[in-house]
C-alpha positions as CSV (number, residue, x, y, z in Angstrom):
1,M,37.0,25.6,-56.2
2,P,37.3,22.5,-53.7
3,D,39.9,19.8,-55.1
4,I,37.3,17.0,-55.3
5,N,40.8,14.3,-55.9
6,N,42.4,16.0,-52.4
7,P,39.5,15.8,-49.5
8,Y,41.8,16.4,-47.1
9,G,43.1,19.9,-48.9
10,T,46.4,21.3,-49.2
11,A,48.9,20.9,-45.9
12,P,49.8,25.1,-44.7
13,S,53.3,26.3,-45.6
14,G,55.0,29.7,-45.1
15,A,58.3,31.2,-43.9
16,A,59.1,30.3,-40.1
17,G,57.1,32.9,-38.5
18,G,55.3,34.5,-41.3
19,V,51.7,33.9,-42.9
20,L,51.0,30.4,-43.4
21,T,48.7,29.5,-46.4
22,G,46.8,26.3,-47.5
23,T,43.4,24.8,-47.1
24,Y,43.3,22.6,-44.4
25,P,40.6,20.6,-44.3
26,N,39.6,21.0,-47.7
27,P,36.6,23.5,-46.8
28,G,34.9,22.6,-49.8
29,L,34.1,19.1,-48.9
30,S,33.4,19.1,-45.3
31,A,32.0,15.8,-44.4
32,T,30.5,17.5,-40.8
33,A,28.8,20.4,-39.8
34,A,31.5,22.2,-37.3
35,L,30.6,22.3,-33.6
36,Q,28.8,25.1,-32.2
37,Q,28.0,25.6,-28.7
38,Q,24.2,24.6,-27.5
39,A,23.9,25.4,-23.6
40,T,26.5,26.7,-21.3
41,T,26.3,28.0,-17.7
42,G,27.8,30.8,-18.7
43,T,30.7,33.0,-17.0
44,S,28.4,33.0,-13.5
45,G,28.4,28.6,-13.3
46,Y,26.0,26.6,-11.2
47,A,26.0,26.2,-7.5
48,L,25.4,22.4,-7.0
49,V,22.4,22.3,-4.9
50,N,21.6,20.2,-2.0
51,G,19.3,17.9,-4.9
52,T,20.1,16.4,-8.2
53,G,19.3,17.3,-11.6
54,N,19.9,18.6,-15.5
55,I,22.8,21.5,-15.0
56,I,22.8,21.8,-18.9
57,T,21.4,20.2,-21.6
58,W,20.7,19.7,-25.6
59,T,18.5,17.9,-27.8
60,A,20.0,16.9,-31.3
61,P,17.9,17.6,-34.2
62,N,15.1,14.5,-34.6
63,D,16.6,13.8,-38.8
64,G,18.4,10.6,-38.8
65,N,21.5,11.2,-38.1
66,A,24.0,11.0,-35.6
67,H,24.9,13.6,-33.9
68,R,28.6,14.7,-32.4
69,A,28.7,16.1,-28.8
70,E,31.3,17.9,-27.0
71,V,31.2,18.5,-23.2
72,F,33.4,21.1,-21.4
73,F,33.8,21.0,-18.0
74,S,35.3,22.8,-14.3
75,S,34.8,22.8,-10.9
76,D,35.5,25.0,-7.7
77,V,35.0,23.3,-4.7
78,T,36.0,26.1,-1.9
79,S,34.7,23.8,1.2
80,A,35.1,20.4,1.2
81,A,32.0,18.7,-0.5
82,T,29.9,15.7,0.9
83,G,28.4,14.8,-2.2
84,G,28.1,16.6,-5.7
85,Q,28.9,14.2,-8.5
86,I,28.7,15.3,-11.7
87,A,27.6,13.2,-14.6
88,V,26.9,13.4,-18.3
89,G,23.6,11.1,-20.0
90,F,23.4,10.4,-23.2
91,T,21.8,8.1,-25.9
92,V,24.6,6.5,-28.6
93,P,22.7,5.8,-32.1
94,D,21.8,2.4,-31.4
95,G,19.5,3.6,-28.6
96,T,21.7,2.8,-25.8
97,T,21.6,5.1,-22.7
98,V,24.8,6.1,-21.3
99,V,25.9,8.1,-18.0
100,K,29.1,8.5,-17.6
101,Q,30.7,10.0,-14.6
102,I,33.1,13.8,-15.4
103,L,33.5,14.2,-11.7
104,A,33.8,12.2,-8.4
105,A,31.2,13.5,-5.2
106,G,33.4,14.2,-1.8
107,Q,36.2,16.1,-3.4
108,G,38.5,18.7,-1.5
109,Q,38.8,22.2,-1.4
110,A,40.5,22.8,-4.9
111,G,40.0,23.4,-8.6
112,Y,38.9,20.3,-10.8
113,P,39.1,19.6,-14.6
114,A,36.6,17.1,-15.7
115,A,38.3,13.9,-15.1
116,T,37.4,12.3,-18.6
117,Q,37.0,14.1,-22.0
118,I,33.4,13.8,-23.2
119,N,32.9,13.3,-27.3
120,V,30.5,11.5,-28.1
121,M,28.0,10.3,-30.5
122,I,24.1,10.8,-29.8
123,K,21.1,9.2,-31.5
124,A,18.9,11.5,-33.5
125,G,16.1,13.3,-31.7
126,S,18.4,12.2,-27.9
127,T,18.8,15.0,-25.1
128,I,22.5,15.1,-23.8
129,S,22.4,16.7,-20.4
130,V,25.5,17.1,-17.9
131,Q,24.0,16.7,-14.7
132,Q,24.3,16.8,-10.9
133,Y,24.2,13.2,-10.0
134,T,24.2,12.8,-6.2
135,A,23.0,16.1,-3.6
136,L,25.5,18.3,-2.3
137,T,25.1,17.8,1.9
138,A,27.9,19.4,2.4
139,G,30.5,21.9,1.1
140,A,30.3,24.5,-1.2
141,Q,30.4,23.6,-5.1
142,T,30.8,25.7,-8.3
143,V,30.6,24.2,-12.0
144,W,30.9,25.8,-14.9
145,A,30.0,23.6,-18.4
146,E,29.0,24.6,-21.9
147,L,28.0,22.0,-25.1
148,W,29.2,22.2,-28.0
149,A,27.4,19.9,-30.5
150,S,26.4,19.4,-34.4
């Protein structure tokens, strides 16, 4: 039974190198649902094209609540790229639309993580999208992305 007087649970404890016990955070008083994978490029990834468009998307339930979303991202440029900017687009709970760059266009041959961490609150009923924001007019680039949300 959860301890309603201690919503944070008990700190893990135990001998060094041994099994830890405890309930952190208190599992009975979770204020939000755990993030779950909502969209992915899979292990094949998404090869950028000479165009633009959505790579992965997810639409939050239209339940009147703010929802949480997190994007995981990696890219491999195997031949120097011209174009190929990647961004995430979403709507914050007050209705403002935001587009945030994940990776700038024109990357040299290398592997790249996201240029910024994407952990956001989005409006109920709105869609969050990882997008190829500019066309890849030269080079070769593959991206891998996952969208986790609740």
